[in-house]
N, C-alpha and C positions, 0 to 999 in steps of 0.2 A: 247813479247815472253811469252809463258805460264810458269807458275811456276812449279817447280818440283812436288809439291803436286797435282796440277791439272793434270799434265801428268800421275802421278801414278794413280789417280782416273780414268782417261780415260783408261789406260792399265788394271786396275782391272776390269772395266766393260767389256772390250773386252775379257779378259781372262775368265770371268764368262760365257759369251756367248759361247766361244769355248768349255768350259767344258760341258755346258748343251747340245750343239749340239752333242758333243761326246757321252753323255748319251742317247740322242735321238737315235743316230745311234746304240749304243750298246744294248739298252733295248727295242726299240719300232719298229724295222723293221717288225716283225710279225704282230703287232697291226696295223701298217700303211697299210700293205697288206690286212689284214682282213677288215679294214675300207673301203678301196677302193672297195673290193668285195661287201661289204654291200651296198655302195652307188650305184655301177653299177647295182647290182641286183634289188635294189629299182626302179631305173629309167627304167630298162628293163621290170620290172613287172608292169609298169604303175603307180608307186607311186611317191610321192613328198618328198623332203628333207626339213624338217622344222628345223630352227636353232634358238636357244635362248641362252641368257646370259645377264649379267648385266654389266654396265659401259663399260670398254674397250672391254669386251666380247660381248656386244651388238653391238659395232662397228664391231667386227669380224664377227658376224652373218650377218650383212648387207654386209660386204665385200665378204664373201663366196657366199651369194645369188647372188650378182652382177657378180661374176666370173662365176657362173654356168648358170645363165639366159642369161647373155651377152656372154662374152667369156673370156677365160684365155689367151691362146696363139694362138689357131687355130680357123679357121672359121669352124663352125658347127652349127647344130640346137641348139636352146635354150634348156637348161635342167631344169626340174621342181624343183625349190627351192624357199623358202620364209623365210624371217627373221621374227620371231614373235616379234621383238623388234621395229618395225617401225610405227605401226598404233597408233598414239597418242590418238585418240578417244577411241580405244579399251583399251589401257593401262590405260588411266585415268578413264574411266567409270568402268572398272572391278576393278581397284585399289580402287576407291571410294565406289563401291557397295559391293564388296566381299573381299577386302583387297589385298595388294600388293603381298601376297603369291600366289594369284590365277591368276595373269596377264598372265602367259604362259599356265597354266593348262586349263583355260577356252578356250583358243584358240585351245589347243590340243583336248579338248572335242568337239569343233565345227568342226575342220578341219582334224584331223589325223585319218587315217584308218590303217588296218593291213598291207597294202602293202607299207606304208610310213616308213620313218626314222626320228626320232627326234635326232638332233645333238645338244647336250647340253654342254655348257661351264660353268664351275665354277672353278676358280683357287683354292678355298678352298675345293671344293667338297661338301660344306654344304649349298649352297644358297637355302633357303627354296622354293622360287618360281621356281627354276630350278628343285629341287627334286620333287616338286608336279607335274610338267609337265612330268618328266621322269616316275614317278610312274603311272600316268594316261596313258601315251603312252604304257607302258608295259602291263597294264590291257587291253588295246585295241588291243594288239597283234602287235604293231609297233616295229620296231627295235630301239634300243637306242645306239647311239654313244656318248661317253663322252670324253671331254678334261678337264683334271684337273691338279692341281699343288700340290696335296697331295695324297700320296699312301694310299690305304685302306680306302678311304673316302666313305661316304654313296652313293655319285653319282657313284663312281667306282663299288661299290657293286651291284648297280641295272642296270648297263650298260651291253649290249651284248659285246661291245668292248670299251676299255678305253685307251686313250693315256695320260699318266701321266708323266709330267716333273716337278720335285720338284725344287723350288727356290723362289726368290723374285717375287711377282706378276707381275711386269712390264716385267721382264726377261722371266718368264714363258709364258706370252702372246706373246712375240716376238718369242720364240721357237715354240709355238703353230702355229704361222703364217707360219713358215717353213714347219711344218707338214701339215697344211691345204692347202698350195699352192701345195705341192706334191700330195695331194688327188685331188685337182681341176685338176691338170695336168693329173693324171691317169684316172679320170672320163672323161675328155675331150677327151683323146686319145681313149677311148673305144667307143665314139660316133662320131668320126671324119671320 
């Protein structure tokens, strides 16, 4: 049988998630709708959604690309998306030759055009390699969608649309997953 302290820890975690989901609902509905419009317009206009982030957010980038290229719930054509976190040869060669700060920006330089969207994840909103990619995407005329965990961060300031949920990193990433699954569903619905 679980100890009372363990049960309290479990309940505290569940209650934190409930609180942050409620904040997502209260504060981010407009941003989620704008994000969906941005992604749908990108695809309709012949663009591609490029996704980047570090650590768990790198896994989120791959997850989103898989949902869009493969499918989320419905059968439909594959949607153009790519995670900038997956090519180890690019990541290691660019990291070695230009520095880790450039691992996403160099890919933005090579791949991203003005009809595209860079979907940038940084729970701190200050990840230098994500900021460098977002800055270059903006210079190239691409849209920038940001997912952060800190209000008024540098990434939020440079984004066209930002979904920000403040809290501990792991919990923020879990709430981000709720939001990006909603976006995958809305994008998929538009092309089904």
